[in-house]
N, C-alpha and C positions, 0 to 999 in steps of 0.2 A: 504494500499500500504505499503510495507517495503522499506525503503530507507537506503542504505549504503553510507558511505563517504570514500573517499580516499584523501590523503594528499601528496603533493610533495613540493619542494622548493618554486615555485611561482604559483602553481595551486592547487586548491582545488575543488573537484568534487563530485557529487552526482549521484548515480546510483539506479535504482529500483531493484527489486528482480531478474529479468532476466539479470542483468548486463548491461542494456541498459543505456547509458549515457543520463541524463535528465538535467543536469545543472552544473555550476561550477563558479569560480571566479578567477580572476587574481590579485595578490597582490605583493608588494615589501616591504621587511623590510629594512628601511632606517637607524635606529638606535634602541637602546633599548626601546625608547618611541615613535617611529614613524613608522607606517606601511601605505603604500599608497596602497589602493585598486583601481585598474585600470578598471576592468569590472566585471560585473556579468551577466551571461546568463542562461536562462531556456528554454528549448525546448517548443514550442508553446502549445503543447497538455497539459503540466504540469503546465502552468502559472495559477495564482490565486488560488494556492493550498498551499502557504506558503513555497515553496522550497527556494526561495531567502532569506527570513527571517531565515530559518533553516540554510542555508549556512553560513550567516553572524554570527548567534549565535554560531555556531560550531567553526567558525574561531576565534571569540572573546574568547571563552573558552579555545581553544588550545593555543592562544598567551598568555593569562593570565598564563596558566600553564607552558609555555615554559620560561617565564621571571620571 
């Protein structure tokens, strides 16, 4: 399964090859050292496949590169 990720100010999403939204997370950057993650969601059919872990790891990577 090929997964693509999109990034916006407070929403990070994951889609599969056919551009179907399968998961995402909401977050808030409070300051240079604090990010509050509010929710993480994954569509039921795709749960238990590492999607939420992949979303978190991608968020951490992008935040490290941003600051």
